[in-house]
C-alpha positions in Angstrom: 136.4 33.9 36.8 139.2 31.6 36.3 140.4 29.4 38.9 144.0 30.0 39.7 147.1 27.9 40.3 147.2 26.9 43.9 150.5 28.5 44.2 149.1 31.8 43.4 148.0 33.9 46.2 144.7 35.3 46.2 144.7 39.1 45.5 142.9 41.2 48.1 141.9 44.9 47.3 142.6 46.9 50.5 141.5 50.7 50.9 144.2 52.8 52.4 143.3 56.5 53.0 140.6 56.1 50.3 143.0 54.4 47.6 142.4 50.8 46.5 145.8 48.8 47.1 146.4 45.3 45.9 147.7 42.8 48.7 148.4 39.0 48.6 148.8 38.2 52.0 146.2 37.5 54.8 148.1 39.7 57.1 149.7 43.6 57.1 151.8 44.6 59.6 151.6 48.3 61.1 155.2 49.1 59.1 153.7 47.6 56.0 150.1 49.6 56.0 152.0 52.8 56.7 154.3 52.4 53.4 151.4 52.1 51.3 150.1 55.2 52.8 153.3 57.5 52.5 156.0 55.4 50.6 159.4 56.2 51.7 158.6 58.7 54.4 160.6 57.2 57.9 160.8 58.8 61.2 157.1 59.7 61.8 154.5 58.2 64.3 151.1 57.6 62.4 147.9 56.5 63.9 146.5 53.6 62.1 142.6 52.5 62.2 141.0 49.8 60.2 137.7 48.0 59.7 136.2 45.4 57.4 132.8 44.6 56.4 132.6 41.6 59.1 132.6 43.9 61.7 136.5 43.6 62.8 137.4 47.2 63.9 140.5 48.3 65.4 144.0 50.0 65.5 147.6 49.0 64.6 150.8 50.2 66.7 154.1 49.9 66.0 155.5 45.9 65.8 151.5 45.2 65.4 149.9 43.2 62.9 146.3 42.3 61.7 144.6 39.8 59.5 142.9 41.2 56.4 140.0 40.4 54.2 138.8 41.8 51.0 137.8 45.4 51.2 139.6 46.1 55.0 139.8 49.9 55.2 142.7 51.6 56.7 143.0 55.1 57.8 146.6 56.0 58.6 147.3 59.8 59.8 150.6 61.3 61.5 150.7 61.6 65.0 151.8 64.9 66.6 154.3 64.4 69.1 154.3 66.3 72.4 
């Protein structure tokens, strides 16, 4: 494994609805993870939950962000409005 240039960002693999996605930041927003799961879709409300092997589990709401580590798992589903 080669040591990269210090200017290069470490690539993380996030699991989004069962699909591996490459991510290069230590944080991700609700809006960013929704676009990974449903590219180009707008106007829907989504339920976003996440977990990682280090025991950090939670939910994201619009406008929120969370820190991520390699292997963080996200589950995103469309929410019904009543």
